[in-house]
N, C-alpha and C positions, 0 to 999 in steps of 0.2 A: 357930595361924593355917593352916595347911600344911592341918590336918583340915578349918578352916569354910572352907576355896577347894577342897576335897576336894566338903568337903560340895554347897556351894556350886551346883558344877559338873555332879555327876555325878547327887547325891536327884531328880532329877525323872525321871532317864527311871529310877525305878522304875516309875511307871505304866507300860503298855500304852500308852496316849493321845499319850504323849508318844515312845515310840519311835515309834508310826508314822508321828507327825506327824514327824519326823527323816529317816527314812526316805523321804518325798512328797518333803522337802527337800533332801533330797540324790542322786535322782529326777532333779528339777526342775533342780537348779545342773547337773549332772551334762550338761545337751542345751540348755538357755535361753541358758546366756552366749557357747556359742559361733555362734551364730546371733547373734544382737547382735553380735559379732566381724562378720561376713560382714555384714552390719547395718549400721554404721558405716559398714564400708568402699568399701560401694553408695552413701554418703550417705541412707540411708534410713531412719535412725530413729524418725522423725519415724513412719511407715511402720507400723511394728512397732504405736505407742501408738493407734495409728486403727483395726488390724484388734483386739488389744483389746478395743476400746469397738464394734468392727460387730461378734460374735459372737451378742451379749445378744440380741438379738429368732430366731435361732437355736433359744438357749438354753430363752427365754419360750415359743416355739409350741411345741417338744418336750414340755413340761413342762405345755401345756394338753394336748398328745394320749392321751400315753401316760403322764403322774404321774413321781412323781421317779425316772427310769429315768436314772441317770448314763450308760451309755454312749449311752441316745440324743438326750440332753440333748448329750453330746458330740457326741455326730451331726449334731445340730441346727445347732450352733454351729460345727461344720465347713465343713457346708453356707452357709450367712449367711458365714461369711467366704469359701469360694472366693468365693462370689455375686458378691461386696464388690471383693473384687481383676478377678473378671471385664469389672464395672461401670466401675474405675474405667481398666483397659484399655483397654476401648472406649473411653470417651467418651474419653480421652489422643490415641484411632489418630486419631478422630476431630474432636476440634475444635483438638489441635495445643497441649492445657493437659499438662504434667508430670502425671503420674501419682499424686505424691505432692498435688497442688493436688488434682488430682478426687476422691484418698481422702481430703481433708479435709473436704469437703462431705460427703463421704457418710458417716461412719460417726457426725457428730452426724444426719445422718435417721436411723443401724441402731438408734444407740442410746434416741432418740427412740424410735420403734418398741417398742423391746420392754420401755423406758416403761412405755407407753400402753396394749403388750397385758398386761401383765401387769398391771397395775393397775385398767382394763374390765374386765378377767374377773375380777374379782373373786379374784385367785390366792391360793391358802393362801400358794403356796411366796415365801420370805422373801426381799426383795427385798433386803435391805442385806447381806445369804449370798451372793447370784450377785455381785454388785457391791465384793464385798471379800473373800471369800469366809473357812472357815473349817476352820481347814490342826489345829486340833484337834479338831473331827468325824470327819478320816481310818480310815473304817474299814476290816477287811481286804480287801473287797472293792475299793473304791476307790483300795488304796496297789495293790493289785495291778494297776488297771488302768491306773494313775501306771504304775505298774514296767515293763507291758508296753508299753505309749505311745513310753514316754523310752525304752526299748531299740530299737523301732522304730527311731523319728528318730536313734540316736544310729547302727546299722547304716546309714542312706538317708545320713546326712553322709560315713559312712569311705566307703560305695563310690563318691556321685562330690563326695568334696570338693575334690579337683585340678580337675573341669568347674568349680561351684561358683564357685571365686573365679578360675579364668579369663575367665569369663563377665562377672566382676565385675570386670578388671581392660582384658580386651580381648576382644568378643564377636564382635568381626569371626576375629580368629585360632582361636577353638571354634569357627565356625563353617567355617575354613579345614581343620579336622582330624578333618572330619562329623560334630559334633556341632549340632544349633540353638541358638543361643543362646537362642528365644525358649518352650522346649521345658525350655531348664534353669532357667530366671530363672522360670517358673510352678509347677518340681519346687520352686524354692526359697521362692517363697513358700506352698508350697503344706505345707513342714514349716513357715513361720513359723506361719500359722494353727492346724496340728497342737499347737505348739508351745504356744501362748495359749492352746485349747482344753481341752491335759489339765493350763493351770496355774489355770483356775477355779474347780473346786471345790476349791481349795486355799487360792488368793492371792487370789480371785473376777478380774472380765470387769476390772476398775480398778485390780488391781494387775501383775496378772500378766505386765503387760510391766515390771515394775518388776526385774525379778530377771535379763529379760533384757537390756532397755541398761544400765540405771546399771554394772555390775558391767566392762561390753564398754567402753563411752565410760572408765571409770577405766581401765582396762587400758591407752588409750592414751598416757596420760601416763608409765607405766614402761618402755615396750620398743614399739619398730616393729618387732616380727617377729612374723608372723602364728600362728606356735604361741608362742611366749612372749605375743603378749594373750592367745592361750586361756586357756594354764594360769593364769595368772593370774588374770584374768574367771571360769573355773570356782573358782580356789582363794578370791578376794572375797567367792562367792556360797555358795561352804561357809560360808566363816567367818563369815559375813554371817546364815548358815540357824542356825547354832548358837550364835552368840552373843543373834540376833535372839529364839530360843525361850527362852534361860535368862532372858536380862532379863523376857521377858514372863511367863515362871511367878515368876519371884521380886516382882517390881512388880507382877503381877495388869493387864498392860496386853493387847490384842487383840494375838492373836502377829503376822498377816498383816503390821497396818503397821507391828509393832515391826522386824521384817525390814527393809521397804525403806526404814523411816529409814534404817539401820545400812548399810545397799547408797548412800545416802545419803550416810552422813557420811563413807564410805570414798573417794565421789566426788569429792565438797570437797575432804578428805586429796592423794587423788592429784592433783587441778587444781591446787593449794597448793607442794605438795614432791616434783610427778612429775619426774623429768630433763627429761624428753620434752615440752617447750611447760608445763608447769608455771609458776604465779606466782617462784617464788623463783629460780628458773631464769632467766628472761627479766628480772626486778631485777638481776642479774648477771652478764648480758651485756655492758650497755652500760658496766660498771667492765674486767672484763678487756679488750674493744674499746682501751678507751684502754689499758688499759696494754698492752699487744701495735704501740697506735700510735706511743707514746711507745718 
């Protein structure tokens, strides 16, 4: 029995493509959930989902201009994402509409534009690959690019973490400390877009936000401390990535959707059993309050 379990856990990683896929998952799991926690703290979770779709036209145009060059496709996605953020911010300032509401309209237009560009151009670019990713096809150069970008994101987060948290909680205080909250917000949104762009090759534009948002949302049911939430979100993403790769290999399922589905399972478990506002905790509270009343 133990030998069978050991084989189930280790045999997939006899193959180089599975080891590269695992390394890419680790790189993404160490960065995306941190940004996801900060997004949920700001009440901007849907912004991450919207931006994951907004990068599609940049990816499509870059492919048409330069072929399958992952660095240029990532650059195109980054430009498209930042342009969407800028336009949404401008609409918010001019009209008074909330930034997330403006983004919701823009990402639908951006995604439709990307799909239209790929379709009308008769591009050989596989739309399914862009939308859903293909983590098992990650080669050495792609892995190096993912790792380097993830490292850059981690360094930027480490250097600006306190400012990002303060800007989220009290932007006026941040301004009084000599740092303009608007620039800090702009930096954070750049990191959000960059994190989504680096994830599109492995998980696709439609699911890159899953590894960012679902573990972060689940972590809030287990802790109210920021450091603990980040640690739990990273741990959840790593566990779902490893389990997703193993399950997808042995069951013959697509790896990206399997990983995201398992993060969804983790979220549902947290929603039900989490000690902070989980359903079981909420159901027990009236009985506890009644007992104290007597």
